[in-house]
N, C-alpha and C positions, 0 to 999 in steps of 0.2 A: 175700618172695614178692610183695608188692604192687609193689615196685619193678621186679621182673622182669616182672610183668603190664603195668605202664605202659610199659616199654621195648618189649615185644612189640607193644603196640597202636600204638606210634609207629614200629615197624620197626627198633628199636635192640636191641643185645645187651648183656647184663649181663656184665661181665668182672671177674674178681678180679685185682688187681695183685699179682703174686707177690712183689715186693720190698718191699711195704709191710706192716709188722707191725701186727697188731690187738692192742689192749690191752683187757682186760676190767676192769670195776669190781667190786670185792668188797663194795660197800656193802650189798647185800641179804644176802649171806652173813654179813657181820659183824653185821647187825641181827637176823637170824632164826636163824642157825646151820645145822648140817648137815642136820637132819631136815626142814627146810623144803622142800628140793628133792624129797623123796619125795612130799610132797603135791602139788607142782607137776607131778610126773610123771603123776599121775592125770589132770590136765587135758590134758596132751599126748596121752595114750592116748585120752581121750574125743574129742579133736579128730581123731585118726587114724580112729577108728571112725565118727564122724558126718560127717567132712569139713567141719566147721564151724571155719574158721580165723579167724572174725570175732567173737571174744568180747571186744568192746570193754569190757564191764562188768568182766570179769576183769582186763583190762589196766589199766583206770582204777584199780581197787582195788589192784592189785599195785604199780604204778609211782608213783601219786600220793597214795593215801589210806592206805597201810599205816602202822600204828603211830600214827595221829593220833586 
């Protein structure tokens, strides 16, 4: 979403390349298991309700400080 906003400010469009395949990493799934994603769903729902998509603290904890 941030990339889309930046492009819009510059007068550019964001386009998905249809022939390029995206690969996902299962590192967090392997580390935390199935039930972890139900907890993350609560944060997504909260973001939809409050329109707060800038939860840097949550992102920092999830991606960089989890399990340390």
